[in-house]
N, CA, C and O atoms as a GROMACS GRO file, in nm:
protein
  380
    1MET      N    1  33.816   2.052   6.667
    1MET     CA    2  33.743   2.123   6.774
    1MET      C    3  33.608   2.056   6.796
    1MET      O    4  33.540   2.019   6.700
    2PRO      N    5  33.568   2.039   6.921
    2PRO     CA    6  33.435   1.981   6.945
    2PRO      C    7  33.328   2.083   6.909
    2PRO      O    8  33.349   2.203   6.924
    3PRO      N    9  33.214   2.037   6.862
    3PRO     CA   10  33.107   2.131   6.826
    3PRO      C   11  33.054   2.202   6.949
    3PRO      O   12  33.059   2.144   7.058
    4PRO      N   13  33.005   2.323   6.936
    4PRO     CA   14  32.953   2.395   7.053
    4PRO      C   15  32.830   2.324   7.108
    4PRO      O   16  32.755   2.264   7.032
    5PRO      N   17  32.809   2.328   7.238
    5PRO     CA   18  32.693   2.260   7.297
    5PRO      C   19  32.564   2.325   7.249
    5PRO      O   20  32.559   2.447   7.232
    6PRO      N   21  32.460   2.246   7.228
    6PRO     CA   22  32.332   2.303   7.182
    6PRO      C   23  32.267   2.385   7.292
    6PRO      O   24  32.303   2.369   7.409
    7PRO      N   25  32.173   2.470   7.258
    7PRO     CA   26  32.104   2.548   7.361
    7PRO      C   27  32.033   2.455   7.459
    7PRO      O   28  31.998   2.342   7.422
    8PRO      N   29  32.011   2.499   7.582
    8PRO     CA   30  31.951   2.410   7.683
    8PRO      C   31  31.811   2.362   7.644
    8PRO      O   32  31.771   2.253   7.683
    9SER      N   33  31.736   2.443   7.568
    9SER     CA   34  31.600   2.401   7.534
    9SER      C   35  31.603   2.275   7.448
    9SER      O   36  31.517   2.188   7.462
   10ILE      N   37  31.702   2.265   7.358
   10ILE     CA   38  31.711   2.146   7.273
   10ILE      C   39  31.747   2.025   7.357
   10ILE      O   40  31.697   1.915   7.333
   11VAL      N   41  31.834   2.045   7.456
   11VAL     CA   42  31.874   1.932   7.542
   11VAL      C   43  31.752   1.883   7.620
   11VAL      O   44  31.731   1.762   7.631
   12VAL      N   45  31.673   1.975   7.674
   12VAL     CA   46  31.554   1.935   7.749
   12VAL      C   47  31.458   1.862   7.657
   12VAL      O   48  31.398   1.761   7.695
   13PHE      N   49  31.443   1.912   7.536
   13PHE     CA   50  31.352   1.847   7.441
   13PHE      C   51  31.402   1.706   7.409
   13PHE      O   52  31.322   1.612   7.402
   14ALA      N   53  31.532   1.691   7.389
   14ALA     CA   54  31.587   1.559   7.360
   14ALA      C   55  31.568   1.466   7.479
   14ALA      O   56  31.537   1.348   7.460
   15ARG      N   57  31.585   1.517   7.601
   15ARG     CA   58  31.563   1.432   7.718
   15ARG      C   59  31.418   1.389   7.726
   15ARG      O   60  31.388   1.274   7.760
   16ARG      N   61  31.327   1.482   7.696
   16ARG     CA   62  31.185   1.444   7.700
   16ARG      C   63  31.156   1.338   7.594
   16ARG      O   64  31.084   1.241   7.620
   17ARG      N   65  31.214   1.356   7.476
   17ARG     CA   66  31.192   1.258   7.370
   17ARG      C   67  31.244   1.121   7.414
   17ARG      O   68  31.179   1.019   7.390
   18MET      N   69  31.362   1.117   7.479
   18MET     CA   70  31.419   0.990   7.522
   18MET      C   71  31.331   0.927   7.629
   18MET      O   72  31.309   0.806   7.628
   19ALA      N   73  31.280   1.009   7.722
   19ALA     CA   74  31.196   0.954   7.828
   19ALA      C   75  31.066   0.899   7.770
   19ALA      O   76  31.021   0.791   7.808
   20SER      N   77  31.006   0.972   7.677
   20SER     CA   78  30.880   0.926   7.620
   20SER      C   79  30.903   0.801   7.536
   20SER      O   80  30.817   0.712   7.533
   21SER      N   81  31.016   0.792   7.466
   21SER     CA   82  31.040   0.674   7.384
   21SER      C   83  31.067   0.553   7.472
   21SER      O   84  31.026   0.442   7.438
   22SER      N   85  31.135   0.572   7.587
   22SER     CA   86  31.160   0.458   7.674
   22SER      C   87  31.029   0.411   7.738
   22SER      O   88  31.010   0.291   7.758
   23LEU      N   89  30.938   0.505   7.768
   23LEU     CA   90  30.808   0.466   7.823
   23LEU      C   91  30.728   0.388   7.719
   23LEU      O   92  30.667   0.287   7.751
   24SER      N   93  30.730   0.436   7.597
   24SER     CA   94  30.650   0.368   7.494
   24SER      C   95  30.711   0.233   7.458
   24SER      O   96  30.638   0.142   7.419
   25SER      N   97  30.843   0.218   7.472
   25SER     CA   98  30.903   0.090   7.438
   25SER      C   99  30.873  -0.014   7.545
   25SER      O  100  30.873  -0.134   7.516
   26SER      N  101  30.847   0.030   7.670
   26SER     CA  102  30.815  -0.066   7.775
   26SER      C  103  30.671  -0.115   7.763
   26SER      O  104  30.636  -0.219   7.819
   27MET      N  105  30.587  -0.042   7.691
   27MET     CA  106  30.448  -0.084   7.674
   27MET      C  107  30.442  -0.194   7.568
   27MET      O  108  30.532  -0.204   7.485
   28PRO      N  109  30.337  -0.278   7.571
   28PRO     CA  110  30.327  -0.384   7.469
   28PRO      C  111  30.309  -0.323   7.331
   28PRO      O  112  30.246  -0.217   7.320
   29PRO      N  113  30.360  -0.385   7.228
   29PRO     CA  114  30.347  -0.327   7.094
   29PRO      C  115  30.201  -0.330   7.049
   29PRO      O  116  30.128  -0.421   7.086
   30PRO      N  117  30.158  -0.233   6.972
   30PRO     CA  118  30.018  -0.232   6.924
   30PRO      C  119  29.995  -0.343   6.822
   30PRO      O  120  30.088  -0.399   6.766
   31LEU      N  121  29.869  -0.372   6.801
   31LEU     CA  122  29.834  -0.475   6.703
   31LEU      C  123  29.881  -0.430   6.565
   31LEU      O  124  29.870  -0.313   6.528
   32SER      N  125  29.933  -0.525   6.489
   32SER     CA  126  29.986  -0.489   6.357
   32SER      C  127  29.871  -0.457   6.264
   32SER      O  128  29.778  -0.536   6.248
   33LEU      N  129  29.879  -0.340   6.203
   33LEU     CA  130  29.775  -0.299   6.108
   33LEU      C  131  29.807  -0.357   5.971
   33LEU      O  132  29.925  -0.375   5.937
   34PRO      N  133  29.706  -0.386   5.890
   34PRO     CA  134  29.735  -0.434   5.754
   34PRO      C  135  29.804  -0.324   5.674
   34PRO      O  136  29.779  -0.206   5.698
   35PRO      N  137  29.889  -0.360   5.581
   35PRO     CA  138  29.959  -0.256   5.503
   35PRO      C  139  29.859  -0.176   5.421
   35PRO      O  140  29.759  -0.232   5.374
   36PRO      N  141  29.883  -0.048   5.403
   36PRO     CA  142  29.789   0.034   5.325
   36PRO      C  143  29.786  -0.012   5.180
   36PRO      O  144  29.888  -0.058   5.128
   37PRO      N  145  29.672   0.002   5.113
   37PRO     CA  146  29.666  -0.040   4.972
   37PRO      C  147  29.756   0.047   4.887
   37PRO      O  148  29.776   0.165   4.919
   38PRO      N  149  29.811  -0.008   4.780
   38PRO     CA  150  29.900   0.075   4.694
   38PRO      C  151  29.821   0.186   4.629
   38PRO      O  152  29.704   0.167   4.595
   39PRO      N  153  29.881   0.301   4.610
   39PRO     CA  154  29.808   0.413   4.547
   39PRO      C  155  29.777   0.380   4.401
   39PRO      O  156  29.852   0.308   4.336
   40PRO      N  157  29.665   0.431   4.350
   40PRO     CA  158  29.631   0.403   4.210
   40PRO      C  159  29.733   0.467   4.117
   40PRO      O  160  29.793   0.569   4.152
   41PRO      N  161  29.753   0.410   3.999
   41PRO     CA  162  29.852   0.469   3.906
   41PRO      C  163  29.806   0.606   3.861
   41PRO      O  164  29.686   0.628   3.843
   42PRO      N  165  29.897   0.698   3.843
   42PRO     CA  166  29.858   0.833   3.800
   42PRO      C  167  29.802   0.831   3.659
   42PRO      O  168  29.845   0.750   3.576
   43PRO      N  169  29.707   0.919   3.629
   43PRO     CA  170  29.651   0.921   3.493
   43PRO      C  171  29.755   0.968   3.393
   43PRO      O  172  29.847   1.042   3.430
   44PRO      N  173  29.743   0.928   3.267
   44PRO     CA  174  29.842   0.972   3.167
   44PRO      C  175  29.833   1.122   3.148
   44PRO      O  176  29.724   1.179   3.154
   45PRO      N  177  29.945   1.188   3.125
   45PRO     CA  178  29.942   1.334   3.107
   45PRO      C  179  29.869   1.371   2.980
   45PRO      O  180  29.874   1.297   2.881
   46PRO      N  181  29.800   1.485   2.979
   46PRO     CA  182  29.728   1.526   2.858
   46PRO      C  183  29.826   1.563   2.748
   46PRO      O  184  29.940   1.598   2.777
   47PRO      N  185  29.785   1.556   2.622
   47PRO     CA  186  29.876   1.592   2.513
   47PRO      C  187  29.914   1.739   2.523
   47PRO      O  188  29.829   1.822   2.559
   48PRO      N  189  30.036   1.773   2.493
   48PRO     CA  190  30.078   1.914   2.505
   48PRO      C  191  30.008   2.001   2.403
   48PRO      O  192  29.988   1.958   2.289
   49PRO      N  193  29.969   2.122   2.440
   49PRO     CA  194  29.906   2.212   2.344
   49PRO      C  195  30.008   2.263   2.243
   49PRO      O  196  30.128   2.242   2.262
   50PRO      N  197  29.964   2.328   2.137
   50PRO     CA  198  30.058   2.385   2.040
   50PRO      C  199  30.155   2.483   2.107
   50PRO      O  200  30.127   2.537   2.214
   51ILE      N  201  30.268   2.504   2.042
   51ILE     CA  202  30.372   2.588   2.102
   51ILE      C  203  30.320   2.729   2.124
   51ILE      O  204  30.354   2.793   2.223
   52GLY      N  205  30.239   2.778   2.032
   52GLY     CA  206  30.187   2.914   2.048
   52GLY      C  207  30.106   2.930   2.175
   52GLY      O  208  30.114   3.033   2.241
   53VAL      N  209  30.028   2.827   2.210
   53VAL     CA  210  29.947   2.836   2.331
   53VAL      C  211  30.037   2.836   2.453
   53VAL      O  212  30.011   2.907   2.550
   54ILE      N  213  30.144   2.755   2.449
   54ILE     CA  214  30.236   2.751   2.563
   54ILE      C  215  30.300   2.888   2.582
   54ILE      O  216  30.308   2.939   2.694
   55VAL      N  217  30.346   2.948   2.475
   55VAL     CA  218  30.409   3.080   2.486
   55VAL      C  219  30.307   3.183   2.535
   55VAL      O  220  30.339   3.268   2.618
   56PHE      N  221  30.184   3.173   2.483
   56PHE     CA  222  30.081   3.268   2.524
   56PHE      C  223  30.048   3.250   2.672
   56PHE      O  224  30.030   3.349   2.743
   57ALA      N  225  30.040   3.125   2.718
   57ALA     CA  226  30.011   3.100   2.859
   57ALA      C  227  30.125   3.151   2.946
   57ALA      O  228  30.103   3.207   3.053
   58ARG      N  229  30.249   3.130   2.899
   58ARG     CA  230  30.362   3.180   2.977
   58ARG      C  231  30.358   3.333   2.983
   58ARG      O  232  30.389   3.392   3.086
   59HIS      N  233  30.321   3.394   2.873
   59HIS     CA  234  30.313   3.539   2.873
   59HIS      C  235  30.205   3.586   2.969
   59HIS      O  236  30.223   3.685   3.040
   60ARG      N  237  30.091   3.516   2.971
   60ARG     CA  238  29.984   3.553   3.063
   60ARG      C  239  30.032   3.539   3.207
   60ARG      O  240  30.002   3.624   3.291
   61LEU      N  241  30.106   3.430   3.236
   61LEU     CA  242  30.156   3.410   3.372
   61LEU      C  243  30.255   3.520   3.409
   61LEU      O  244  30.251   3.572   3.520
   62ALA      N  245  30.343   3.555   3.317
   62ALA     CA  246  30.443   3.656   3.348
   62ALA      C  247  30.376   3.792   3.364
   62ALA      O  248  30.418   3.872   3.448
   63SER      N  249  30.274   3.820   3.285
   63SER     CA  250  30.209   3.951   3.295
   63SER      C  251  30.127   3.962   3.422
   63SER      O  252  30.110   4.071   3.476
   64SER      N  253  30.076   3.848   3.472
   64SER     CA  254  30.000   3.854   3.598
   64SER      C  255  30.093   3.882   3.715
   64SER      O  256  30.051   3.938   3.816
   65SER      N  257  30.220   3.843   3.703
   65SER     CA  258  30.325   3.874   3.801
   65SER      C  259  30.284   3.835   3.942
   65SER      O  260  30.314   3.908   4.037
   66SER      N  261  30.216   3.722   3.957
   66SER     CA  262  30.186   3.671   4.092
   66SER      C  263  30.258   3.538   4.108
   66SER      O  264  30.250   3.451   4.022
   67LEU      N  265  30.330   3.524   4.220
   67LEU     CA  266  30.408   3.402   4.240
   67LEU      C  267  30.317   3.282   4.258
   67LEU      O  268  30.357   3.170   4.225
   68SER      N  269  30.197   3.301   4.311
   68SER     CA  270  30.110   3.187   4.335
   68SER      C  271  30.068   3.123   4.203
   68SER      O  272  30.057   3.001   4.195
   69SER      N  273  30.046   3.204   4.099
   69SER     CA  274  30.006   3.145   3.971
   69SER      C  275  30.126   3.078   3.904
   69SER      O  276  30.108   2.983   3.827
   70MET      N  277  30.248   3.125   3.932
   70MET     CA  278  30.364   3.060   3.871
   70MET      C  279  30.384   2.921   3.930
   70MET      O  280  30.424   2.829   3.858
   71SER      N  281  30.358   2.903   4.060
   71SER     CA  282  30.379   2.774   4.123
   71SER      C  283  30.254   2.689   4.123
   71SER      O  284  30.255   2.580   4.179
   72SER      N  285  30.145   2.736   4.063
   72SER     CA  286  30.020   2.660   4.064
   72SER      C  287  30.028   2.547   3.962
   72SER      O  288  30.110   2.553   3.870
   73PRO      N  289  29.944   2.443   3.976
   73PRO     CA  290  29.945   2.335   3.877
   73PRO      C  291  29.901   2.385   3.740
   73PRO      O  292  29.853   2.498   3.728
   74PRO      N  293  29.917   2.302   3.636
   74PRO     CA  294  29.880   2.348   3.501
   74PRO      C  295  29.736   2.397   3.495
   74PRO      O  296  29.650   2.350   3.570
   75SER      N  297  29.711   2.489   3.406
   75SER     CA  298  29.579   2.551   3.399
   75SER      C  299  29.476   2.451   3.349
   75SER      O  300  29.510   2.360   3.274
   76PRO      N  301  29.350   2.466   3.389
   76PRO     CA  302  29.245   2.376   3.340
   76PRO      C  303  29.225   2.391   3.190
   76PRO      O  304  29.270   2.489   3.131
   77PRO      N  305  29.157   2.292   3.127
   77PRO     CA  306  29.146   2.297   2.980
   77PRO      C  307  29.074   2.420   2.927
   77PRO      O  308  29.105   2.468   2.818
   78ASN      N  309  28.978   2.473   3.003
   78ASN     CA  310  28.903   2.587   2.949
   78ASN      C  311  28.994   2.709   2.932
   78ASN      O  312  28.969   2.792   2.844
   79VAL      N  313  29.098   2.720   3.014
   79VAL     CA  314  29.191   2.832   2.996
   79VAL      C  315  29.269   2.813   2.867
   79VAL      O  316  29.295   2.909   2.795
   80VAL      N  317  29.306   2.689   2.838
   80VAL     CA  318  29.379   2.662   2.713
   80VAL      C  319  29.290   2.693   2.593
   80VAL      O  320  29.336   2.751   2.495
   81VAL      N  321  29.161   2.655   2.602
   81VAL     CA  322  29.069   2.686   2.492
   81VAL      C  323  29.057   2.837   2.476
   81VAL      O  324  29.054   2.888   2.364
   82PHE      N  325  29.049   2.908   2.588
   82PHE     CA  326  29.040   3.054   2.581
   82PHE      C  327  29.165   3.111   2.515
   82PHE      O  328  29.156   3.203   2.434
   83ALA      N  329  29.282   3.057   2.550
   83ALA     CA  330  29.405   3.106   2.490
   83ALA      C  331  29.406   3.076   2.340
   83ALA      O  332  29.453   3.158   2.261
   84ARG      N  333  29.353   2.960   2.301
   84ARG     CA  334  29.350   2.929   2.158
   84ARG      C  335  29.257   3.026   2.086
   84ARG      O  336  29.289   3.072   1.976
   85ARG      N  337  29.143   3.058   2.147
   85ARG     CA  338  29.052   3.153   2.082
   85ARG      C  339  29.120   3.289   2.068
   85ARG      O  340  29.110   3.353   1.964
   86ARG      N  341  29.188   3.331   2.174
   86ARG     CA  342  29.257   3.460   2.166
   86ARG      C  343  29.361   3.458   2.055
   86ARG      O  344  29.378   3.556   1.983
   87LEU      N  345  29.431   3.344   2.041
   87LEU     CA  346  29.533   3.335   1.937
   87LEU      C  347  29.471   3.341   1.799
   87LEU      O  348  29.522   3.409   1.710
   88THR      N  349  29.359   3.270   1.780
   88THR     CA  350  29.297   3.272   1.647
   88THR      C  351  29.243   3.411   1.616
   88THR      O  352  29.249   3.456   1.502
   89LEU      N  353  29.189   3.479   1.718
   89LEU     CA  354  29.138   3.614   1.694
   89LEU      C  355  29.252   3.708   1.656
   89LEU      O  356  29.240   3.787   1.562
   90SER      N  357  29.364   3.698   1.729
   90SER     CA  358  29.475   3.789   1.700
   90SER      C  359  29.536   3.759   1.564
   90SER      O  360  29.576   3.850   1.492
   91SER      N  361  29.543   3.630   1.528
   91SER     CA  362  29.603   3.597   1.398
   91SER      C  363  29.511   3.640   1.284
   91SER      O  364  29.559   3.684   1.179
   92SER      N  365  29.378   3.628   1.302
   92SER     CA  366  29.288   3.670   1.195
   92SER      C  367  29.285   3.822   1.182
   92SER      O  368  29.268   3.874   1.072
   93SER      N  369  29.301   3.892   1.293
   93SER     CA  370  29.298   4.038   1.284
   93SER      C  371  29.428   4.093   1.228
   93SER      O  372  29.429   4.203   1.172
   94SER      N  373  29.538   4.018   1.240
   94SER     CA  374  29.665   4.068   1.188
   94SER      C  375  29.672   4.052   1.037
   94SER      O  376  29.757   4.113   0.973
   95LEU      N  377  29.583   3.971   0.978
   95LEU     CA  378  29.586   3.954   0.831
   95LEU      C  379  29.533   4.078   0.761
   95LEU      O  380  29.529   4.082   0.638
   0.00000   0.00000   0.00000
């Protein structure tokens, strides 16, 4: 079976695109720009924190229950230090 025809708005848009591309192809080509410089190499990843800090950070993320924090980049170092302090406090108080 042939596919159903697209809505008329898409056809008009495609015709406009074809007309604009034919106009631009008849114009002289622009001056060639130099290639962009290669991006700098990414910095090495920081060493992973202890497993307890990772679990604690995951627990903090889950308890905050906000999707933006789940998809955010890794937390800055001061948050990890804060989590380590909280862990040492909780472990010393449990003794």
